[in-house]
N, C-alpha and C positions, 0 to 999 in steps of 0.2 A: 558427402559420404552416407551411404545407406545405413539403416538401422542394423542390418545384419553385419555389414562391414565394421560398424562402430563396436558392435558386441564382440566380434572376433578380435578386433584391435585391443579392446579393453581386456579380454581374456589373455592375449599374449603378453600385454603389459604386466598383468598380475603374475603370470608364470615367471617372467623374467625377475620380477621383484622377489617372488618366493625363492628363486634360485640364488638371488644375491643375498637375501637374508640367511639362507642356509649356509652359504660359504662364509659369511661373517660369523655365524654361529659356530661352525666347525673350527675356524681359525681362533676364535676366542677360547673355545673349549680346549683346543690343543695347547695353546699358550699357557693356560692355567694348569694343565696336566704337566707340562714341562717344568714349571715352577715348583709344583708339588713333588715331583720326582727329584729334582735337584736338592730340595730341602730334606727329603727323606734320605738321600744318599749321604748327606753330610752327618746324619744322626745314626745311620744304621750300624756302623762299626762299633761305636761306643755303647749304644744301647744293647747290642747283642752281647758284648763282653759283660756288661752289668747283669743282664738276665742270666747268663750262664753261671756267673759267680753266685747269684742268688739261688738258683736251682741247686747248685752243688752244696751250698750251705744248708738248704732245707733237707736234702737227701742225707747229709751227714747227721743232722739232728734227728731225723727219722730212724736211721740205723741205731743211733745211741739209745733212743727211747725204747725201741724194740729189744735191744740187748738188756737194758735194765729191767724191763717188764718180765722177760722170760727168766732172768736170773733172780727174780724177787722171791721172797719167802711165800707170799700169798699165792703166787702163780703155782708153786710146787705143791702147796697144800690143797689147793682147790682142783687139782687135776682129776681126782676120782669123781668129784661133783660134776665136772664138765663132761666126763665120760658117761656118767649115769644120766645126765640130762639129755645127751645125744641118743643113748639107748632108748630112753623113755619116749622121746619124740618119734623115733623110728617104729617102736612097738605100737604107738597110738595110731600111726598112719598105716599099719599093717604091711610095712615094707622091710622086713627083716631079711637081709641078704647075707648069707653065710660067708660070702667072699669078702665082706668088708671087715676090716680090723677096727673094732670099736674102741680100741685104746688110742687111736689116732686123735690128736688134739683138734677140736673144732677151730675154725678160723676166727670166731668171735669170742673175746674174752668175757667171762661172767663177772670180772672184777679183779682189780689188783691194787697194789699200794700206789700205783701211778695213775691208772685209768679206772675210774669208778664203773660199776656195772651199768651198761646201757639198758634202757627199758626194752623189753622183748618186742614191743610194737615197732619201735624205731629201728631195731635191728632187722626185723622181718621186712619192714618197708624198704630199708636200704638194700637188702639182699634182693628183694623183688625187682627194684629199680635197676640194679646191676644186671639182673638176668633178663631184663626186657619185659617182665610181666608186670601187670598192674596189681596194686594192692588196695583193698577198700575195707580196712578193719574198723570195727565199731569204735566210735569216739564217744567220750563222755559228753552227754548233753543235759541241758537243764529241764528237759521235758517240754519246752516251748517249740512249736512247729517252726520250720525255717521257711523264709520267703527268699528263695535263691534267685538272684538276678544275673543273667549271663551278660558279661561285659568283655568278652573275649578280645574284640578288635581294639578296644581302649586300652587293655592291659598288655597284650602282646605286641601291639604295633603302634600304640599311642595314636590311634586313628584321629584324623583331624577333619574329617568330612562333616557335613551337616548331621548325618546319622549319629556320629559319636558325640556331637554337641547335644543332641537329644538325650543320649545315654547318660552323659554326665549330669545334665539338668535333672532328669527324672530320678536317677539314682541318688543324687545328693539330697533331693527332697524326701525320698523314701527313707534314707538313713536318718535324716533329721526328725522325721515324723513317721515311724514305722506303722504299718497297718495293725490294728488291734489284734493281739493274740499271736503275733508273729515276730521273729527276729529276722531282720533283713541281712542277707549275706551275699556280697558280690562274688561271682565265680567266673572261671575261665577254663578253656580246654586247649592245651597245646596240641599240635598235630601228633596223633598216635598215642595220646594220653587221655585218661579220664578227667572229668571236671574237678578242679581244686578251688579252695578258698583263696581269694585275693586279700591283699592288705593295703593299707594306706602308707605311703612314704612320708618322710619328714616334711616335705613341701606340700602334702595333701593329695598327690597323684595316686591313682590305683596302680599297683604293681603286683608282680607275682608273689604269691605267698611262700612262706618258708616250709610249711608242712609238706612232706612227701606223700601224704595220704590223700586218696581221692575222697570227695565228699560222699556222704551216705544219704541218699534221698529216702526218706521214710514215709509211711502212710501219714496223711495229714499235711505233708510239706507241699509247697507250691514252687514251681519252677517257671520263671518268666524269661523267655528268649527275647530280651530287650535289644541287644546288639545284633548287627546283621552278620552273624557268624555262621555262614551257610555250610562251610566244610565241616565245622564241628558238630552242627546239628545232624547233618546227613550221616556222619561217622557214628554218632551215638544213638541213632534212631532205635536200634533193638534194645538198648539199655533203657531208653525212655519207655518203651512199650512194656518191658518186664516190670519196672517199678510202678507204672501207671496201674497195672492189675492189682497191685497191693493197696492202692488208695491215694497215691500222690496225684497231684493235678498239674497239667502242663499247658501253658499259654504262650503264644508267640505274637510278636509285633510285626506287622506288615507295613512298610513304609510306601511302597508303590509296587506296581506290577509292570513297570516299563521294560525290563529285559525281555518280557514276553511279547508285549504289543509293539515295541520298537527295538528289535535286536540289532538294527543298524547303528544305534547309538552307543553300543557297547562292544568290547572286545569279543571275538567269537566264542570263547569258552564260557563267558558269563551267562549266555542264554541257557545252555544245557545245565549248568550248575544251579542257576536260579529255578529252573523247572524241577530238578531234583529236590531242591530245598522246599519249594512250595508243596510238592507232592508229599514230602516227608511230614511237614508240620500239619497238613490237612489230614494225614493218616493217623498220626500219633498224638496230636494236640487235642485238648478239650475245647479250646476256643482260639480264635485269631482276632486280635484287635487292631484296627487300622487307625491311621493318623488323621483321617478325614472321611466324610460320607462318600466323596467322590472316589477315594481309593477303595472303600468297601464295596462300592458298586462294581468297580472293575475286577476286584477279587472274586466277587460272586460269579461274574461272567466267566472268569478263567477256571474257577472250580468246575463249573459245568462243562467248559471246553476240554479240560484235562480228564474228565470222566473218572475222578478219584473215588475209590470205593471205601466206605466206612460202615461199621456195624451200628454206630450210634450217631445221632445228629451232632453236627459241628457248630458251636456257638460263634456268631459273628457280631462284632460291635465296633465302635469308633470312639475316639476322643480327640481333643485338639491340643496341639503343642503350646508351650508357654515361652516366656522370655524372662531373663533376670530383670530385677528392678534396676533402672538406670543408675549408674554410679555417678557421683558428683565430679565435676571437672576439678582437676588439680593444677597447680601452677608448675610444680617440679615434675618432670617426666624424664625418662631414660630413652627418649626416641632418638633416632639417628638424625643426622643432618639432612638426609634425603626426605625423611618424614616431616621434619619441621619445615623444610622449604615447600613441600607439597601443600601442607596445611595453610601456610602463608599465602600461596598462590591461589588456593581454592577459595579464599575469602574475597577475591577480586572478580571472578566470573562465575556464572551459573554452572554448577557441576552435578552430574548424575552418577550415583553410586550403584555399582552392580556387584552383588555379593554372591559367591558360589564357586565351587571347583570348576576349573576350565575343562569342560567336556561338551560333546557335540550338542546335546539337548538344551544347554543353558542359554544359547542364543548369542554367545560372545562374537562370533563372526559377523552376524547381521548387525549387531550393535556397532562394531568397529567400522563397518562399511557405511552405516548411516551417519556416524559422526564424521567420516571422511567427506561425505557429501555436504554436511553442514559447514565444515571447515573451508571447503572449496568455495562456498558462497559467502565466506567472510564472517560466519557466525562465531562469536566468542562464547564457547561453551566447552566444558571439560568432561571427559569420561574417566571415572575412577573404578578400577577393578580390584577386588579383594578376594583371594582364594588361590589355592595351590593348583598347579597344572595337573590335570588328570590325563585321561587316555584319548588317543586318536585326535589330538589337537596340536600336533607338532607344527604344522604350517601356520595356524593361527597364533601360536605362541611366538614363533619367529617374527611374524609380522608386527606383533605388539612390541617386542623387545627392540627391534631395529627401526621402528617407525620414526619418522621425522618429528612427530609431536610427542614422542616418548619423554616423560618428565617435564613436559611443557603444558600440553592440554590433554595428555594421555598418561595415566598413572596405573601401575600394576604392583600391588603389595601382596606378595605371596605368603610372607610369614607374619602377617599383622596379628598381634595378640589382641585379647578382648578390650583392653584399655584403649589401644589405638583405633580399633574398630568402633568403639563407643564415640571417640572423638570425630571420626569420619561421619557417623550418623548425625552428630551435631553440626558439622561444618558444611556438609553438602546440601545442595538445593532440593534434590528429590531422589527417591530410590527408583532405579530402573530394573524391572524384572521381565526380560524378554524370553524366559524359559518356555520351551515348547511342551514340556511335560514335567509335572511335579506330583509328589504325594501329599504335600501340604503347602510349603512356601514360607519357611521360617523367617527369612528377611523381611517379609511383609509385616510380621508381628513386631520384629525388632524396630522397624521404621516407625510403626504406630506408636510405640511407647516413647519415641523421641519427637512425635508430632511431625515426622518427615513425610511430605506428600509422596504419593506413590503413582508411578506410571508403569502399568504391567500389561502383559499379553492377556487377551480375552479367552481364558481357558476355565472350565468348570470349577476347579479347585480354588483358583484365585477369586472367583466370584463367591465361593463358599466362605472363604476366609476374610476377604476385604469388603464384600458387598458393595454399597454405594459410596464407600469411603476411599475410592481409588479411581483413577482415570485409566481406561482400557484402550488398547490398540489391537489391530488385526494385521495379518499379512506377514509373509516370510522374506520378502525382498527388502533391500536397504531403503528404497524410497518411501514406502508406507511408514516405516519407523522414523525416518528423517522428518517427514511431514507431521507425524504425531508429536515428536519433540518440539518442533517449531510452533505448532498450534498450542501445545501445553505452555510454552514460554509466553505466548501472547495472552492466553487466559490468565496465567499467573500475574502478568502486569495489570490485569483488571480485577485481580482478587477473585478470580472465577474458578480456581481448581478445587477438586474435591479435597476435603480435609481429613487426614488420617487420625487426628487426635480424638475423634469421636468414635473410632473403631474400637470394638470390644476385643480385649486381649487378656490372656491369662498370665499369671506368674508361673514359674515352674512348680511351685507348691500346689497351686490350683490345678494345674495340668495333671500332676501326679494323683490328686484326689479324684479327678474325673476318671483316670485309669483304674484306680482301685474301686470306684463305684461300679464300673463295668465288671472287672475281674471277680471281685469278692462280694459286690453288692447286687449282682444279678441284673444290671441294667444293660443287658445285651439287646441288640436290635432284632435279631432273628436267629433261627436255627437252620443251618443248611443240611438237608436230609440226604443229599446225594445227587448224582447226575440226573438230569432230565433231558428230554428230547429237545434239541436246538433247531432253530430255523436253518435251512440249507445254506443261506449266505453266511451265517455265523460259523457253521462247521467248516466252511471252505476258507476261513480267514487265515 
C-alpha cells in the first residue's frame, strides 16, 4: 500500500470512528434526557400545587399587611407630610405640573406603625432599578482610596478557566495584604448595569453584593481590570474615560493576544470582541500589565498593528503568575470511586498529566494521537487530562469519552477540585504541556512546586517560565510527540531528565507584590507612545 493510500485509509478510519463516537454520544445523551424527563413528570403535579398554595398564602399576607398599614393611625397623620415631601421634590426639580394632583399619596411610605421609614437612598435606588435607570448615589466612605478589582467572570459565572484561577489567587492575596493606603474592593458588572461591590459567601466564594447602588469611583481610586470581562469593559468605556479625567487611574491585565494572532483557535465572535476590548483598554487605560515578557512583546506588536490613537503614552509592564503552597496529603478524602481507582492505577505505570481547558490550541488532539501510537507499540504509559471541555473540540471530546483506553490508560477529569489536582501532581510521572500558544503556562509553575518533571512544547513563553528546568519538543504531528515521550522515558530511566524542582516559582502573595510593584511602584518596562510605521510584511499579517 502506498503512503498516499495509507493516509487516505487512515483518514477514512478516523471519520468512521468519529461518526461512531457521535452516535454513541447522542444515544447516551438522549437516554439521560428521557430519564430526567420521566423524573420531572412524576414531580411536576405535586410541586405545582405546592407552589400555587405558597403564592396564594403570600398574596393574602401582602393584602392583609397593606390593609393594616393604610388603616393605621400613623398613616393618616403623616398624609400631609408625605404630600409636602412630594411637592418639595417637584419644586426642587423645577417640574411643577398644574395637571398633577399633589394630594395623591406617593407610592412609598415615609413610615408607619408596621413598616419603618426606608432610607431615602434605598428608596431612590430601588425606584431607579425598577425604572431601568442606574443610580450612583454618594456612599459614606472612610476617606481611604479604593483599589477596585474587576472579578466579573468569577462572580457572575463562577469562571473555572486558568484566567479565573489567576483572578482568585491574586485577589485573595490583595485582600489579605492590601496595598498601602488603599482598601481593596472586588467589583463586578452584570450586563446592562454599572459596576457594583461584590461580597464573600459563607463558604468563601465571591458572589453578587446586596447593595443596589453602583460603585462611585473617585479621584485617587485605582481600578484594576483583573478578570477577562471584555463585554463589561467595552460597555463602560465612556464611564471610565469620564472618571479618569477627575484623577482616577485605570489599569488592565492582558493574558495573551491569541484571539488576534490565531482567530482559528476561537469561535468567530471572539476575534472581534477581543479587538474591541484591546482597543478600549489601550484608549482609556493608564497602563496594561501582561503576565509574561513574551505576551508584552506580542501586545506591543498588536498595538502598532491596530493603530490605536492616544493623547498620552500608555504604560506597559509585566509580572509572573504564582501558585499556592502545596497542601499536605491527607488520608481521608471525599473522592469518587472512579477517582480512587484512577489514582491506584496511575501508581503502576508512567503517567503524563495534561492540565487545561479542552480547546484547539492546547494540543489535546495531538497528545491523544501520540499516545495511540505508543499504545499500538505496546508502551505501558497513561495520559491524564484535567480540565473542562471548551469550544470547537466536539470531535476530540467524543474520541476521548468513547476511547477503548478510557479509564484504563486514558483518563479525563472535568470537575477535578484543587485537592484532587494536587494529588494528581503528586502521583503522575511528568507534566505534559503541548499547548501551541499561551500567555504564561500556569501548570508549569504548579508542576515545579511539586517537583514534577516537565515535557513541554518549545515556545518562547515556556522558555521564559521554565528555562533549562524542562524538556522541550517541537512538531505538530503525532509522531514527533510520541518520539519525544519515548525518548523522555529512556532518559528518565538513566536519571537524565531536567529537574523542575530547581525552577524559580512564586507564591500568589509574591506574584501580587510583583503586580503592585509595577502598578503602584512604577516598575513599568516602557511607555507606548502610539502607532509607528510597520514593515510591509507585518501590515499584511
